[in-house]
C-alpha positions in Angstrom: 170.0 96.3 204.2 167.2 94.3 202.0 166.2 97.3 199.9 169.5 98.1 199.3 170.7 94.5 198.1 166.7 94.7 196.2 168.8 98.1 194.1 172.4 96.7 193.3 170.2 93.2 191.5 168.1 95.3 189.6 171.1 97.7 188.6 172.9 94.5 187.9 170.1 93.2 184.9 169.7 96.5 184.0 173.6 96.5 183.5 173.3 93.0 181.6 170.5 93.8 179.7 171.6 97.2 178.4 174.5 95.4 175.3 172.3 93.2 173.9 170.0 96.0 173.1 172.5 97.6 171.8 173.9 95.0 169.3 170.2 94.3 167.9 169.8 97.7 167.3 173.5 98.1 165.5 171.9 94.8 163.1 168.8 96.2 162.4 170.6 99.8 161.0 173.4 97.5 159.1 170.3 95.8 157.3 168.6 99.2 156.9 171.5 100.6 155.1 172.2 97.1 153.3 169.2 97.4 151.5 168.8 101.3 150.7 172.4 100.7 148.7 170.8 97.7 147.1 167.6 99.3 145.8 170.0 102.0 144.7 171.8 100.5 142.5 168.8 98.6 141.1 167.3 101.9 140.2 171.1 102.8 138.7 171.6 99.8 136.7 167.3 100.2 135.4 167.7 103.6 134.5 170.8 102.5 132.4 169.2 100.0 130.3 166.6 101.9 129.6 168.7 104.8 128.2 170.1 102.3 126.3 167.3 100.4 124.9 165.7 104.1 123.8 169.4 104.6 122.1 168.9 101.7 119.5 165.5 102.3 119.0 166.1 105.5 118.0 168.8 104.7 115.5 166.5 101.7 114.1 164.4 104.2 113.5 166.4 106.4 111.7 167.8 103.8 109.3 164.6 103.2 108.3 163.6 106.6 107.4 166.8 106.4 105.2 165.7 103.2 103.8 162.1 103.9 103.3 163.6 107.4 101.4 165.9 105.5 98.7 162.4 103.1 98.4 160.8 105.8 97.5 163.4 107.3 95.1 163.9 103.7 93.7 160.3 103.2 92.8 160.1 106.7 91.6 163.0 106.2 89.6 161.6 103.1 88.0 158.2 104.2 87.3 159.7 107.2 85.0 162.0 104.4 83.0 158.9 102.2 82.5 157.0 105.0 81.6 160.0 105.9 78.7 160.0 101.8 77.6 156.6 102.5 77.2 156.9 105.5 74.7 159.3 103.7 73.0 157.6 100.9 72.7 154.8 102.8 71.3 157.2 104.5 69.3 158.4 101.0 67.7 154.9 99.8 66.9 154.3 102.9 65.2 157.6 102.4 63.1 156.6 99.1 62.4 153.2 99.7 61.1 154.8 102.4 59.0 157.7 99.9 57.7 154.6 97.1 57.0 153.0 99.5 54.7 156.2 100.7 53.2 156.7 96.9 52.4 152.7 96.6 50.7 153.4 100.1 49.0 156.9 98.6 47.7 155.2 95.4 46.4 152.5 97.5 45.0 155.1 99.4 42.9 156.7 96.2 42.3 153.2 94.5 40.3 153.3 98.2 38.5 156.4 97.3 37.1 159.4 98.5 35.7 158.2 102.0 34.9 158.1 102.0 38.6 161.6 101.8 39.4 162.9 105.2 40.6 159.8 105.0 42.6 160.4 101.5 44.4 164.3 102.9 44.9 163.1 105.7 46.7 160.4 103.4 48.9 163.8 101.3 49.0 165.9 103.7 50.7 163.1 104.8 52.9 162.6 101.4 54.2 166.2 101.7 55.1 165.8 104.4 56.9 162.9 103.2 58.6 164.8 99.5 59.3 168.2 101.9 61.4 165.9 103.8 63.2 164.0 100.5 64.1 166.7 98.6 64.8 168.0 102.6 66.6 164.6 101.9 68.8 165.5 98.0 69.9 169.2 99.4 71.3 167.4 101.9 73.2 164.6 99.4 74.1 167.2 96.6 75.3 169.0 99.6 77.2 166.0 100.5 79.3 165.7 97.0 80.1 168.5 96.6 81.4 168.6 99.6 83.5 164.8 97.9 84.8 166.2 95.0 85.4 168.8 96.4 88.2 166.8 98.8 89.5 164.5 95.6 90.4 167.6 94.3 92.1 168.5 97.5 94.0 164.8 97.2 95.0 164.5 93.9 95.9 168.1 94.3 98.0 166.3 97.1 99.9 163.2 95.5 100.6 165.5 92.6 102.1 167.7 94.9 104.4 163.5 96.9 105.1 162.9 93.5 106.3 166.0 92.7 108.4 165.3 96.5 109.9 161.7 95.8 111.0 162.8 92.3 112.2 165.4 94.6 114.8 162.6 97.0 115.5 160.3 94.2 116.5 163.0 92.6 119.0 163.8 96.0 120.4 160.3 96.8 121.0 159.7 93.2 122.6 162.7 94.3 124.6 160.9 97.9 125.4 158.0 96.7 126.7 159.2 93.7 129.2 161.4 97.2 130.3 158.1 98.9 130.8 156.7 96.3 133.1 159.6 96.4 134.9 159.9 100.1 135.3 156.0 100.0 136.0 156.4 97.5 138.7 159.8 99.9 140.1 157.0 103.0 140.0 154.5 100.5 142.2 157.0 100.2 144.4 158.0 103.7 144.9 154.1 105.1 145.1 153.6 102.4 147.6 156.9 103.4 150.0 155.8 107.0 149.6 152.1 105.9 151.2 153.8 104.4 153.8 156.1 107.3 154.8 152.9 109.8 153.9 150.9 107.3 156.5 153.6 107.4 159.3 154.1 111.2 158.4 150.3 111.7 159.2 150.6 109.4 162.6 153.3 111.4 163.7 151.5 114.6 163.2 148.2 112.8 164.7 150.5 112.6 168.2 151.6 116.4 168.0 148.1 117.2 167.7 146.4 115.4 169.3 145.3 117.6 172.0 143.5 120.2 169.2 139.7 119.5 168.2 140.4 121.9 165.1 143.2 120.1 163.6 142.1 116.6 161.4 142.7 114.5 159.1 140.3 114.1 155.5 140.8 111.7 153.4 144.5 112.0 152.6 145.1 115.5 153.8 145.6 116.5 157.2 143.6 119.8 157.6 144.2 122.8 159.4 141.3 124.9 160.6 142.8 128.7 159.5 141.1 130.3 163.2 144.6 128.1 164.6 146.9 130.0 162.1 145.4 133.3 160.9 142.6 136.3 162.1 140.1 136.0 160.1 140.7 137.3 156.7 144.5 137.9 157.0 147.6 135.8 156.2 149.9 137.6 159.5 150.5 134.3 161.6 148.7 133.9 165.6 151.2 133.5 168.4 149.1 130.0 169.0 149.5 129.6 165.0 153.6 129.7 165.3 153.3 127.4 168.2 151.5 124.6 166.0 153.8 125.3 162.6 157.0 124.6 165.0 155.6 120.9 165.9 155.0 120.4 161.8 158.5 121.7 160.9 160.0 119.3 163.2 157.8 116.6 162.0 158.5 117.4 158.0 162.3 117.3 159.1 162.0 114.1 160.5 160.7 112.8 157.5 163.2 114.4 155.4 166.2 112.2 157.0 163.9 108.9 156.7 163.0 109.3 153.4 165.2 108.0 150.9 166.8 111.1 148.4 166.0 109.4 145.2 162.1 109.8 146.3 160.5 112.5 144.4 158.0 114.0 147.1 156.6 117.7 147.9 154.4 118.4 150.6 151.5 120.2 149.0 150.2 123.0 151.4 146.6 124.4 150.0 145.3 127.6 150.9 141.4 127.7 151.4 138.9 130.6 152.0 134.8 130.4 153.1 132.2 131.8 150.3 132.2 135.6 152.5 134.1 138.2 150.1 137.1 140.3 150.4 137.9 142.7 148.2 141.0 145.1 149.8 144.2 146.4 148.5 146.2 143.6 149.9 143.6 141.0 149.0 141.2 141.9 145.6 139.9 138.4 146.3 139.6 135.1 148.0 142.3 133.7 145.6 144.7 136.0 147.0 143.8 135.5 150.2 143.8 131.8 150.4 147.2 131.8 148.0 148.8 134.4 150.6 148.4 132.3 153.1 149.3 128.9 151.7 153.0 131.1 150.6 152.8 132.1 154.5 153.0 128.9 155.8 155.3 127.5 153.4 158.2 130.6 153.9 157.4 130.2 158.0 158.4 125.8 157.5 161.7 127.0 155.5 162.6 129.2 158.0 162.3 126.7 160.6 164.8 124.8 158.7 162.4 122.5 155.9 163.9 122.2 152.4 162.2 124.3 150.6 162.3 121.6 147.6 159.7 119.4 149.3 157.0 122.3 149.5 154.3 123.7 147.2 152.2 126.2 147.5 148.9 126.6 146.0 145.5 129.0 146.7 141.9 127.5 146.3 140.1 130.3 147.4 136.3 129.7 147.8 135.9 126.8 145.8 137.2 123.6 147.0 134.8 123.3 150.6 134.6 120.0 152.3 131.4 121.2 154.0 128.0 122.0 152.2 126.1 124.8 152.8 126.5 128.8 153.9 126.3 129.2 157.3 128.6 130.0 160.3 129.2 126.1 161.3 130.3 125.2 157.3 132.3 128.2 156.7 134.5 127.3 159.4 135.3 124.2 158.6 135.8 125.8 154.5 138.2 128.1 156.2 141.3 126.1 156.4 144.9 124.9 155.3 145.2 121.5 154.2 148.7 119.5 153.9 149.1 116.4 151.3 152.3 114.4 151.0 152.3 113.7 147.4 154.9 112.7 144.6 156.9 115.4 142.8 
């Protein structure tokens, strides 16, 4: 009877504690969903703001290029007009010199007396002609001066427009710098988040594969000795290897469900061999063997339901050893499959 009463008391206590646990779990789940929504909206707004700033900056650069081209053309025209003005001024100076010479000759002829009257009349005619030429040259010079003044006003207007565009460009660069800082902070947060998931994933693998001494963590990589999965010199799985990969596939699928979809990540599968050469029709060198083993692991994980977008296969041959030396112990350690969770 006493045992029966104690059993009923225990069941009543458990019945009272269960709803509180469910309420706490539901509250934690709602908070997590709210945080994920806020993070997603923030990323969307940041991406849209960066895109808008890039568009404005490109438009400002196009305007600056157009204004610079117009300024170059106007400067070229101004230089040409100034050259023409210099030529005309030279002609005017030459004509003035000739006029002075003619006036001196006329004075000499007048002093010579009436006998040189006809010559003086001819010289006066020439002088009138030279005066007419001089008047036309002065008119052309005046027109050129007006054109140069107009060009200078246009250049001044273009300089003002260019300065305004440069001010807008400086403001845009300041905004872009600020956005770059904010983006770097966001990227750093994403890297930290991926590092957290990597730590949790490796911790989960340690729990799943803790009974095997030939599976270990080296730096930021999870390392399978090749003998766990493959016979020496082959890329066909052993039965024990499939069992271990099934555990790995389950852990990866749990990780896929936990990592947000907007966080770009992949699990890189690296194949490594020892230094013993291999030359077969199927594997002409250790490159082919290491790549074939990595691809075999990736294909098997895909067959167990892992998303192919989260997997990468790479072969390193014998060129990335983790154990120095060429004895059998070092070779056994260097024959391995490494898993690394990294950014895509």
